[in-house]
C-alpha positions in Angstrom: -11.7 -7.6 -14.4 -9.3 -6.9 -11.6 -10.5 -7.0 -8.0 -8.6 -6.4 -5.3 -9.3 -6.7 -1.8 -6.9 -4.4 1.0 -7.1 -6.0 4.8 -5.1 -4.7 8.5 -6.3 -1.5 8.6 -6.5 0.0 12.4 -6.3 2.1 15.5 -2.6 1.2 16.6 -0.7 4.5 19.3 2.2 5.9 18.2 5.2 4.2 17.8 3.1 0.9 17.2 2.6 -1.3 13.8 0.2 -2.6 11.6 1.0 -5.0 8.7 -1.6 -4.1 5.4 -2.4 -7.0 2.6 -3.7 -6.4 -0.7 -4.8 -9.3 -2.7 -5.4 -8.8 -6.7 -7.9 -11.5 -8.6 -8.8 -11.0 -12.1 -6.8 -11.7 -15.6 -3.5 -9.8 -14.4 -0.4 -8.8 -17.0 3.3 -8.6 -15.8 5.4 -7.0 -15.9 3.0 -4.8 -13.5 3.4 -2.6 -10.1 1.6 -2.9 -6.8 1.8 -0.1 -4.5 0.4 1.9 -1.2 -1.4 4.9 -1.6 -2.6 6.9 1.2 -4.9 10.1 1.4 -5.1 11.9 4.5 -7.9 14.3 5.6 -7.9 17.4 3.5 -4.9 16.7 1.8 -4.2 14.4 -2.4 -3.6 11.1 -2.5 0.1 10.0 -2.3 2.2 7.4 -3.2 3.2 5.3 -0.1 5.5 2.3 -1.1 5.2 0.2 -4.3 7.1 -3.0 -5.9 7.5 -4.3 -9.3 6.9 -7.9 -9.9 11.0 -8.0 -10.9 11.6 -6.4 -7.1 12.0 -2.7 -7.6 10.7 -0.9 -5.3 10.0 2.7 -4.5 9.2 4.7 -0.9 8.1 7.9 -0.2 10.6 10.3 2.0 8.4 9.9 5.0 7.9 6.7 5.5 11.7 5.3 4.0 13.4 2.7 7.3 9.9 2.6 8.6 7.7 1.1 6.4 8.8 -2.4 4.3 7.0 -3.2 1.2 7.0 -6.6 -0.1 5.0 -9.1 -2.2 4.1 -12.8 -3.1 3.8 -12.7 -6.6 2.5 -16.6 -6.4 -0.5 -15.6 -4.5 -0.8 -11.9 -6.4 -0.2 -10.3 -2.9 1.4 -6.8 -2.2 2.1 -6.4 1.8 3.2 -3.4 3.5 4.4 -3.5 6.9 4.6 0.0 9.0 6.5 0.4 12.0 7.0 3.1 14.5 4.0 4.8 13.4 3.6 8.8 13.5 0.2 10.7 13.8 0.6 12.2 10.9 0.4 8.3 9.4 -2.8 8.3 9.9 -5.0 8.1 6.4 -7.2 5.7 4.2 -5.1 3.8 2.9 -5.7 1.8 -0.9 -3.3 -0.8 -3.1 -2.9 0.1 -6.4 -2.7 -2.1 -9.3 -0.8 -1.0 -12.7 1.6 -1.7 -15.6 5.0 -1.6 -14.9 5.4 1.8 -16.3 2.6 3.5 -15.5 2.4 3.6 -11.4 -0.5 4.9 -10.1 -2.8 4.0 -13.2 -5.2 0.9 -13.3 -6.8 -0.8 -10.6 -7.8 0.1 -7.2 -8.7 -1.5 -3.8 -12.0 0.0 -1.4 -9.6 1.4 0.8 -9.2 0.4 4.5 -8.4 3.4 7.4 -5.1 3.6 9.4 -5.4 5.6 12.5 -2.8 6.4 15.0 -3.5 7.9 18.3 -3.1 7.3 21.4 
């Protein structure tokens, strides 16, 4: 079974930066897609950014130009560099591992809280 472990969340002031990481372990078939989703209070879970094992990226319009997703296939780890953070970025961020053609399915991490506030 696949397990995902997230880290890097925390409290940051507006305009600040955070770097999230998610390490996957277990039996992982490639090609795959690893992505970051977030869920704010009272809102549905939404895609933030993702990257396939062959390097294709996808970003939400709301984070385009501010966030950068990257991954290390040898370590089965995906990262999310978040810059110029805004209060509306406040949410629980979840890591996802899925087959290449079915993002948002498959396995999920436990979530890590990101709070942007002064």
